[in-house]
N, C-alpha and C positions, 0 to 999 in steps of 0.2 A: 285325509290327504287327497287333493284334487287329482283327477285323472288327466293324463297327458292328452292334449288335443291332436288327434291324428287326422283331422279332417282336411288339413292343408295339403297333405301329400296326394291323396286321391284327386283333389281339385286341380293340383298342379299337373298331374298326369293327364287329366281330362282336357285341360287347356292345351297341353303339348300335342295331344292327339288331334284336337280341333285344328291347330295350326298346321300340322302335318297333312291332314286331309285336305285343308284349303289349298296348301301348296301343290299337292298332287292334282287337285281339281283344276287349278290355274294352269298347270303344265299341260294337262290333257286338253284343256280348252284351247290353249295356244297351238298345240300340235294339230288340232282339227282345223283351226283357222289357217295355218300354214299349208295344210294338206288341201284345203279348199282353194287357196291361191294357186297351188300347183295344178290342181284339176282344172280350174278355170283357164289357166294359160294353155292347157292342152286341148280342151273341149269347147271353150266358150261358156258363157253363162247359161244359155238355154239348154245346152246339151249336158251340162254337168249334173250328175246324179249323186244322191247320198252314197250309193255304192262306190262311185268313183272316189269320193272323199275318204271314206273309211279304208278303202284299199290303199290310197296314198298314205294314210296315217298308220296303217298296219294295225287297225283296231277292229273290234267286232261290229257287226251290222247295226246294233242298237246304240252304239256309242254316241252318235250325234244327238239322239233324243235325250240323253242324260245331261247334256250341257247347253243345248239350244232349243228354243221353243218350236222352231221350224227350220226348214231348209232356207227359206228367205231370210230369216234372222241370221243364220250362219253366213250367207252370202253378203249380207250387209256388214257384218262384223269383219269379213275378209276385206271389203272395200275400205272400211275405216282403218284397218291395220295398214293397208298399203298407203293410204293418204297420210296417216300418222307417221309412217316410216319416212316418207319424203319430207314432211314438215320438220321432223327431227334433224334430218340431214342438212337442209338449207338453213335452219335456225342456228345450228352449231357452226356452220361455215360462216354465216353472217356475224355471229358473236365473236368468233376468233379473228375476224378481219380488223376489229378495232374501230377507230374513228376515221381513218383515211377513206374518202369517198371512192377513190379508184379501187382500193382493195375490197371495199364492201360490194361494189358493183360486180367486180370479177368473181368474188366468192359466191354471191347469190346466183349469178348467171351460170357459173360452172358447176354449181351444186346439182344441176339437172343431169350431169354426166358422172356423178359419183358412182363407183362400181356397185354399190349396194342397191341403188335404185335404177340405174341405167343398164339393165340386162334384159335379155329377151323375155324371160318369165314375167318380170314386173311390168314391162311395157305392154305385153300381150294382155295382161289383166286390166291395165288402164284402158286400153282400146276396147276391150270387151265390155267394161262397165259404161264407157261413154256411148257405146252403140245402143245401150238399153235405157239411157237417161230419159228419152222421150216418153217411155212407157212406165217408168218407175220413179215417181217423185222423190222417194228417199235416196235413190242413187243420185239423182240430179242435185239434191240438196248437199250431199256429202262431197260430190265432185266439184260443184260450184264454189262451195265454201273453201275448199283446199286451193283451187285455182285462183280465187279472188284474193286470198291472203298472199299467196306467192306473187301474183301479178302486181299487187299494190307495193310489195317490198321491192320488186324489180323496178317499177316506175319511180318510186321514191329514190332509189339509188341512182337512177339515170338523171333525175332532176337535180340531185345533190351534186353530182359530178359535173354536169353541164354548168351549174351555177358557180361552183368553186373553181372550175377550170376555165371559166370565162369563154365558153363556146357560144358566142353571141348568135351565130347563124344556125345553131342546131335546135331542132324541135325535139325536146327531150321526150315528149309524149309519144311521138311517132317512133323515136329510137327504141323506147321501151316496148311498144307494141310489136315492133319488128323482132326484137329479141325473144319475146314470148312465142311469136309465130314460128320463128326459126328453130327454137327449142323443140316445139311440137313436131315440126317437119323432120328434124334430125332424128327424133325418137322413132318416128314411123320408118324412116330409112334404115335405122339400125335394126328394127324388128324384121324388116323385109330382107335384111342382109345386103343392102346396097352400099352401106358405109359401116365402118367399124366404130366402136366407141372412141378410140383414139383419134380417128380421122374427124369425127364430129367435134371433138375437143379442139383440134387444130382449126377447123373451119370457124368455130365460134370465137376463138381467140383472134383470128384474122379479122372477123367482122368488128369485134370490139376495137381493134387497132385502127380500122378504117373510119370508125365513127368518132373515136376519142384518141386521135393520133398523138396528142401531147402526153398521154398517160400509159399507153400500151405499146 
């Protein structure tokens, strides 16, 4: 009489444990990245230490070494997390806008002021990384890639609305460049406490109306 095969049960248990460990590892890694973002927003990149990060995360001193090869690796992952977060926000806004050019331009423009990304902590981190891009090529690469993709989406939306709305005397390229610069400037003013996020939204809407009066 053949013996029952009991090998599947231990294998299933091992696989379950593997998945559980991976899930815990991913959670701990994300917690450290978020803690690094908070630490950078408070201290800047140059002054942020591993001790600051683990304190923010509520973990032991050796935790970072378990998940990242170095402090620089962690800081780069924090930058990628912030740029990825912004990318997800404006992609979702653009996709929800549908095919209407005016709705697309408004969605892409106003995504800069979504509460998830337009807050003191996140803006401080962007500014901190941009201040280091001259000295750290990897930071430059990540920041430039993010800005270039967003900038192209905004320029494309401006061109589409100018064409469909028959704004014959409008230079869509200049309009798009100004929207990009205005967004950056308003972010800085929000970080410095000179304007609120709500006021920045009002100002950007007013500018859209002045440039594209038939649609806003």
